[in-house]
N, C-alpha and C positions, 0 to 999 in steps of 0.2 A: 504494500499500500504506499503511495506517494506521501512524504512528510516535507513539511516546511518549518523551519526553526529559525527563530530571531532571538538575539540577546543584548542586553543593555546593562550598564551599570549605573546605579543611582547614588547619590551621597546621603541617603537616609537608612536607618535601621531596617531590617526585613519586616518587621511588624507594621511600620509606617508603609513601606512598600505594598505590602499585601493589601493594607487598608485602602491605599490610594486605588489599587486595581480593582477593588470590589465596591468601590463608590457606586451609588444609584442615582436615580433622578437627575436633577440639575447638575449636580457636581460631576456625574459621569459624562453627561452630554457636554459639559464645558471641555472635557480633555479628549474624549474618545472620538476620532473623526468617523469612525465606521458606523456608529449608532445614530439612528434617528429617533427612536424611542425604545424604551426597555423597562419592563416590570417584572416582579416576581409574581408567579401564580399560585395563588392560594397560601401564601406565606408571608411573613413580616420581615424575615432576615434570610439570607442564603445559608445553605448548608447541604449535607449529602441528601439526595433524592429530592431536593427542591427544583421546581421547574422555573424557567424564565422565558418569558416572550420577548423576542428582540426584532425591530424592524430596522433594517439596514438603510444607510444613504444610498447605496448602489443597488442596481436591478429593477429596471422598469420605472413607471412613473412614481409609485409609491414606495419602492424599495423592497428588497427581498425580506420575507417574513420568516422566523423560525422559532421553534420551541426547543429549548435545550433543558438537559437535566444535569445537575451536578452529580457526578459519580464519585466525587471526593471533595471534601472541603476540610483542609487541615491548616487553620491559621496558626503560624505565620508562614508556613513552609510551602503550601502547594495547594492548587485547586485543579480539578480535572471536570470536563464536561463532554457530553455527547448530545449530538443533534438529534431529537426524535421525530421532527417534522420540519422540513426546510425545503430549499429549492429543489425541483424535481430531478436535477442532474446529478445530484449528490446520492450515491447509494449508501454511503457512510460518511460521517464527518465527526470528529472529536479533537478536542484539545487538552492540553495541559500546561499550566503556568507555575514555575518553580521559583523559589526566592531563597538565595543562599547568602549568608553573610561573607563580604569580601572587603578587604582593605586595599585601597589604591592610593598610592603616593601618601601613605601615612593617614589617609582619611578613611573611617570606617563607613562602610555602605554596604548595599546589596546588588548581587547580580541576578537580573531576572531573565529568566530563560522561558520562551514561549514556543511550544511545539504543537503542530496540528498536523494530523493524518486524515486522509480522505480517500474515497473511491468514487469513480464515476460510473453513471449508468446511462446509456445501455453500454455493455462491455465494448462492443466495437467502438463506440464513440470515445472510450478511454484511450485509445492508441493515440488520438490526435489531441483530445481534451486535456489529458494528464500534463503534458509538457506546457500547454498553455496555462493550465491551472498552477503549475509550479512558479511560473512568471508572475500572473495576476495575483494569486493569492499571496505569494512571497512579498510583492510590492504592498499589498494591503496591510500584512503583518508588520512589515518594517516600518510603515508610516504610522500605524497604532503604537508600536512600542517606542517610537521616537516621541509620540505625543504623551505617552506614559512618563518618559523620562523627563519631558519639560514639566509635566503636572507634579513630578516629585520634587521640583525645584520652585513651584509656585506657593507661597503662603496661603492663598485663598483655598487652593485645592488640599493642601495639607490640613487646613483647619476644618474643612468640610469632611474630610476623611477620618478625622479622630474624635 
């Protein structure tokens, strides 16, 4: 199954980096360029088996819609999700975000690693679509993780996350 991975270092403790990554509402919309709207389904806070409805800024007039489920939620180290309902061309889609303490140039911080795996349907389409998906999805993930990096340096975002 194809994978896309992006990594960034941020100058905040991993608990803070994790909290920023899991912001919702206006705080999330302020930093995440992928999301047009997002909310938890039937829950007040994220956790294992909690579902999230997300409408993306990309895909058609209204953007792709998807329902994902947290398959793991381990603050402050990691979070994993799988898409249960999403764009028709994904046979499977899932991702994991990991946060590890890292010191860089004497500054304590966190390395965030975001990894996504996916499969394309129909299978014959995958021969052409997977290489295109690597480029497109890779670009989306790099733009998002860079926005996350900036958010971890923004006092307003940090206040909203904590």
